[in-house]
N, C-alpha and C positions, 0 to 999 in steps of 0.2 A: 553560581558556577561561572566564574569568569573566562574568557577566550583563552586567558593565559594557561588555564588549567586542562584545557582541552588537549586530548590526545592528537599528535601531530598529523595522522593518517586523518582525524575526524576534521581537522582544521582545513585540510585541503578540499575535502568533500564540502564542507561549507562555502568555501571560496567557490567551488565549480556550481554549488545549488544557486549561490546569489548572483552567480554571472549568468547562468541561464534563466534565473528570475527576471533579471533586467530585459533582457531579450523578449522574455514572455510580456512583460509588462508594457513595453514599448509596442509591441505588435498588437496588444489589447487595445490601444488606442486608435488604431486603424483596422478594424476587422474585415470592413468591405475589401480591402486591396489583398487580403490572404489567400494563396491558393490552396484548395483543399482535394486531396485526393480520398479514395476509399480502398481501405486495404480488403474489405468484404462488406457484407450488408451491415449498415449502421456501424462500421468499424473505421474511422476517419483517421487520417493523417496529415498534417500540414506542414508547410515549409517551416513552421515555427518549431514543430516538434524536432524535424531535423537539424535546425540551427541551434536549438538548445542543446540537443544532444552532443553537436560537434563540439561546443564549448565545453561541456561537461569532459568530454573524452580527452579533449586537448590538454585541459588543466590537470586531469588526472595522471595521464601518461607523461606530461611535462615533468611531474614531480615523482612518478613510480613508473618508468618505462617498461619494467620488467612485469608489471602486474597484468592479468587477463581482465578482459572486459565482456560482460554480457549485456546488451542494451538492445531496448524494445526495438527501436527501429533499424539498427543495423547489425543485430544478431551478433556474431563473435568474430568480426571482421577485424577488430583491432587488439593491440597488445599482445602478450605472450600467452597463448591458449594453455600452455604447460605449467604456469604457475600456480601455487598452492593459493595465492591471493586472486579472488576474484572480486571486480567492482560489478555491481548489479543496478541497472540505470533504467529509470522511465523519466524521460526528459520532461514529458507533459503529460501528467495523469489527471483524466477529466477532458480530452480535447474535445468531446462533444459540447460540455457545457463551455468550453473556451471559444468554439466557434460561434455560440449562441450569445457571448457576453454574459453568460451566467458567471459570477465570480468565485466559483468554487472548483479549484484545479491547483495541482501541486508538482513540484520536483520531487522525485524520490530516489536517493542514493545511498545503496549499502556497500559495505566491503565483506565478502566471506573470505575466511581462512579455512581451508580444508573442507570445505562446505557449511561452516559454522559461522553465522553472521556476527561481525565482531564491533563495526561501527556504522551508524544509520543516521542518516539526514532526511528529512520531509520538510520542503520549505513551501510556504503558502505566500506567493509572492503579491497577491491582492491585499494582503493584511500584513504583511512583512512579518511573518509568523515563522519562526526557526523551531521545529521539534528535533531534539538529536539525543543520542544515546551512544555510549561505549559499552561493552559487555563487562559486568561488574561494578559500574561506576554511575548507575542511576539512569534515569531519563528526564529530560528537561524541555521545557516550551522557553525559548529565549533564555533567562537565567533564574526561571523558576522550576524547582524541582517537580515532578509530576507524579501523583498516586492514582490508582484506579479508584473508582467509587466504593462507598462502603456500604451501599444498599445491599439486603440479602434477600428480599422477597422479589421473585419473578414478576409479580403483580404490578410492583413500583417500578420496575425496570423499563428504562428506554433503550431501543434495541435498533440499531442501525443495519441497513442490508443495501445489496445491490441486485438490480433485477437481471436476469439472463438476457442477452440482446443479440446473441449470434444465431445463425441459421444452424440447426442442430442442437440447440441448447433444449434440455428437458424442462419445457414450461409448464407442463402438467403437474409434474412433480414438485416443481418450486412453487405453484400456486397453492398447492394442498399444504406444503410446508409454511409457507407466508400465512396462510388461514391459522393454521396452528400455533405460530408465534403470535400473530395479531390478537388473538383471543384471550391469549395468557398473560401479556405484558402490558404497560402502561402507554405504549406507543411504539410505532416503527417509522424510521426516518431513511430516505434513500437521496442523500444529495449528489452522489455521481463521481466521487474520487475515492477509491479504496485506500489509498495511502493515506490520505487525510482521517477517512473514518476510522482507520486503525489507531491514529494519533488522537481521536477523540475519545476512544476507549481509554487510552493511556492517562488522558487527562481528566478522566471522570465525567465527560460531557455526555457519553452514552455509558451504559452499563454492558452493553455487549454489542459485538457486529457479527454477521454471518453472510457469507457469498459463495456462490459457485462459481467455475469457471475462472477462476483468476489464474495469472501467470505469476511465475517468480518474481519478476521486476515490480509487480503490483503490491507485495507483501513484505519484501525482503527487510525493508528499512523499518515499516511500521511494526513488524512481528518485534523486533527487537526493542523498539521504545517501549512496546506493551510488556514484556516480560520484564524489563527494566524498572517498569512503573508497579511491578507486583501483580500484574494480571497473567492470565494463561491464554496460551494459542495452541490450536490443534485441529484435527479435522473432526467431523460430525460424530466420530465414535470416540471422541476424545484423547485419540492418540497424538503424539508428537508431529507426526509425519503428514505435512500439509504443503510444504512448499512445492511438491509436484502432483499432489492429488487433486488439484483444482476444486477443493471444497476448503473451507476456511471458517473456524470459529474463532472467536475472540472475547475475553471477558473478564470482570473481576471474578475470584475464585468461585465464591458461592454461586452467582448468577450463571457462570460457565458450566457448572456441575449440573444446575438444573437444566440447562439448555441442551446439554449432552442426552439427557434423558428424552427431550423433545424431538431433538433432530436425529437421532440414531436411525429411525426407521428410513430416514430419506438419504442415509450415505450411500454414496457409489461404492465406497470400498466395500461395503457388505450386500449392496443390492445387487442381484443379478438381472433383475427386469431392465434395468436401463442399461441397453446396449446401443444406444443412439451414437452414430458416429460423430466423433470430436469435429 
């Protein structure tokens, strides 16, 4: 798929993602000088997150001044919040990796229309890998069409996850869940940037991915990239409502179905025992 065939709104998102990526790449050359602040325990934000977010918002609003913006670092302070079009942005997903110089992080940009994601870009600046999708037009890594993996047995599946890390997360429940998945699969991985993890499912590099505690900007772009690659995304009970549920399961259809059976008992949606505060 040449960039000429790209949807115009996706084109703008790609331009914004690449601009943010070059800010991040430049900053990665001199990590010592970066100012780091904490939003909470183990939840970091850097001046690089803010600079990347600013260039993304400027690029998007220059092209579409009437659109709404939902951005991780600045919330809903920009654009026209009454618009049916909302850009959902994570300027640097994997900040903790970035701060340590571990090259697993990404820029994630999605465009939702009336709450449904239509355009998605996840850009990995360290590899110059651009994952993208437009609703109904398939998912791509650079110019290559993506398909989820063909594996059908859970025992053969490589599954990605993310660990809970905030105070108030239910670690005990997660550890039980982790144990269950670890014993029934070929392996579990945890690189540390959910937006990329979702793209790895779309590319077939993972057979599935699950995580709790995610926010909309972590998953908005990746979820469209997966469904456009033939995969499924939902919550632990297999329902499609994941964007605001703070639990997410994604995978190729057959592996997804088997994981729903495994994860269902750990769902917050149906479990009353987990009343820990957010």
